[in-house]
N, C-alpha and C positions, 0 to 999 in steps of 0.2 A: 231258351235264352240262358246264357252262362253268367254266373256271378264271378267277378274277378276281384282279387285282393285290391283294396283301395290304394291309391297312390298317396304317399305322404307329401302333401302339398307344402309342408313346412320344411322339407328337406332342401338341401342346396341344389341349384340348377342341374349340375351333372347327374346327381342322384335321381332327380325327377325325370330327366330325359332318358336315362338308362332304364328305369323301371317302366316307363311308357313304351320304350322299344322292346323290352322283354315281353310285355303284354301283347304287343302287336305281332311279335314273332312267335308267339306260343301256339299258333294254329287256330286261335279263336276267330280269326277273320276268314277262315276257309270257305264258309258258305256265303260270304258277302253280306251277312246280316249282323253287323257289329257296328255300334256307334260308341265312340270313345268320348266321354264327357265327364264333367266333374260330379255329376250325380247328386247335386245339392249339398255336397260336403265341402264346398269352397268357403272357408272362413273369411270374414271381412278383412282380416289382416294378412291374407295370403299375398306374398309378393307377386307383382305383375310379371316379374322375370320368370317365375315358376310356371305360370300359365303360358308364357311365351315358349318355355322349354318343352312343354307338352305339345304345343303346336309344331315346333321344330321337329320333334320326334315323329309326329304324325306324317309330316312331309317326307322325312327320311325313310321311315319304316312302313308306313301305311300305303294303302292303294285305294283307288276308287274305280269301280266298274269291273 
């Protein structure tokens, strides 16, 4: 299992989406055993838009199966 640099959930939406895309395109998903999640680091004041930006990046850069 690989440890990836945490995403700065307080960043603006484009930054969050870019960093998520960078992680997904880094080769970490090659063996199909990667789950992208907040890892318990999601602060109560995190904007919902930032979580939506991560979801959008997963749809754009991620894959399933």
